[in-house]
N, C-alpha and C positions, 0 to 999 in steps of 0.2 A: 234189038236187045231190050229186055225189060228189067228194070231194077225194082225190087220189092224191099220195103223197109217196115219192120214191125215195131210197135211200141205199145206201152200200156201194161206191161207186166209189173209184178211187184209181189210184196208179201201181204197176205190176207188171212184172216182167221177162217176156220171152217164155218160154212154157212154164208160166207160173204160173197161179194160179186166183184168182177173185174170186166173191163171192156178192152179187148186188144184191137189195135188198128193195123191195117196193112195198106200202106200207101204205095202206089205204083207210079213209075216214071219211065220214059223211054218210048219205044215205038208203039203203035196202036195195039191195043189188047182187047178189042171189041169181041173177038171170038174166043177169048181165053176162058177156060173154066178155072175155078179157084178152089184150093183145098186148104184146110187148116190141119196141121199135124202137130204132134207132140212127141217128145222123147224124154223119158225119165232115165236116170243113171242106170246103166246096165241092161237097159231094155231097147228093143227095136223101136224105130220111129213108127208111129201109128197115126192113122187119119182119124180125126174126130168129127169132121164135117166138110161138106163140099157145097158149092153153088155152081150151077150150070154155066153161068156167064158172068163176067165182071159186071155186066150191066143188069144182072138179075136173073131170075129163072128159078127152077126147082132147086130146093135145098135137101140135103140128106145128112143124117147124123149117125154116128156110131151108137150102138145100144148103151154104151157106158155113159154117154152124155145126153142122150135123148131126153127131152123135157127140161133140161137144165141149160144147155147151150143153144144159142141161135146165131145165125149168120145174117148180117144185113150189109147193105152197101150204100154209098153216097156218091152218085155219079159226078156231082159238082166238085167233089173233093178227090175224085179218083181213088176212093178208098173202100176197102171191105173190112167189116168188123166181125169180131167174135165176141158175143156177149155171153159171159159165163156167170151163172147164178148157182146158188146152193153149192158152193165149192166144197170139195172134200180133200183131205190130205192126199189121197191117191191121184188127185189131179195135178199134183206137183210135177213139173216138167219144164223143159224148154219148148216153147210153142213157136211154130213156123207157119208162115203162109207160103203158098206156092201157086204157080200159074202154069197151065199147060194148054196145048191146042191139038186138036185132031183125034183125041181118043174118044171112044164111046163111053157113055156114062157108067157102064159096068166096070170100067177100069179106073174110075176116079179115085178109088181108095188105095191105089198102088203108087208108091213113090216114083216108080219108073215112068209114070205117065206125065210127070211134071218136068218142064225144062228150066223153070226159073224158081229160085228160092230166096227167101229173105234170110237175114242173119240170125233170126231167132230172138225171143224175149223170154226171160225167166219168170215163171209163175211158181210161187211157193205158198202152199196152204198149210197153216199151222193148226194143230188139233187143240 
C-alpha cells in the first residue's frame, strides 16, 4: 500500500506562485508513475501533469498549464512537487497527486490509471 499526502496549497493572488508537495510512504514505489490532478467545483477531475517515475523521467503537461507548471522530485525526501507559476483564477481547484503502475504513458492522463490518491490540497487564486 502507498500513502500519499499533499501539502502546500493556499490562497494566492493572480500572477503568484505556489509549490505543492506530494510525500509518499508505504511499500516501494520505484516503478510508479505520478500524476497531478485538479478538480474545480462542478467540474471533472483533470490531469495537469505527469512524471514517468517517482524517481524521475519524462514529464508532460496539459496545455492549460504548459509553461507555467513544472514537476520535480526529491528522492531523498520521497517527494514529488508541482511548481505553479503565473497562477490564474481559473487554476483554483483542489489539487491531488496520484500514483499508478503498469499503464502505458498514453494513459497517464486518465484517473482510472491511478491506484493511489492523496487527500487533496486547496489552491485558491484571487483576481
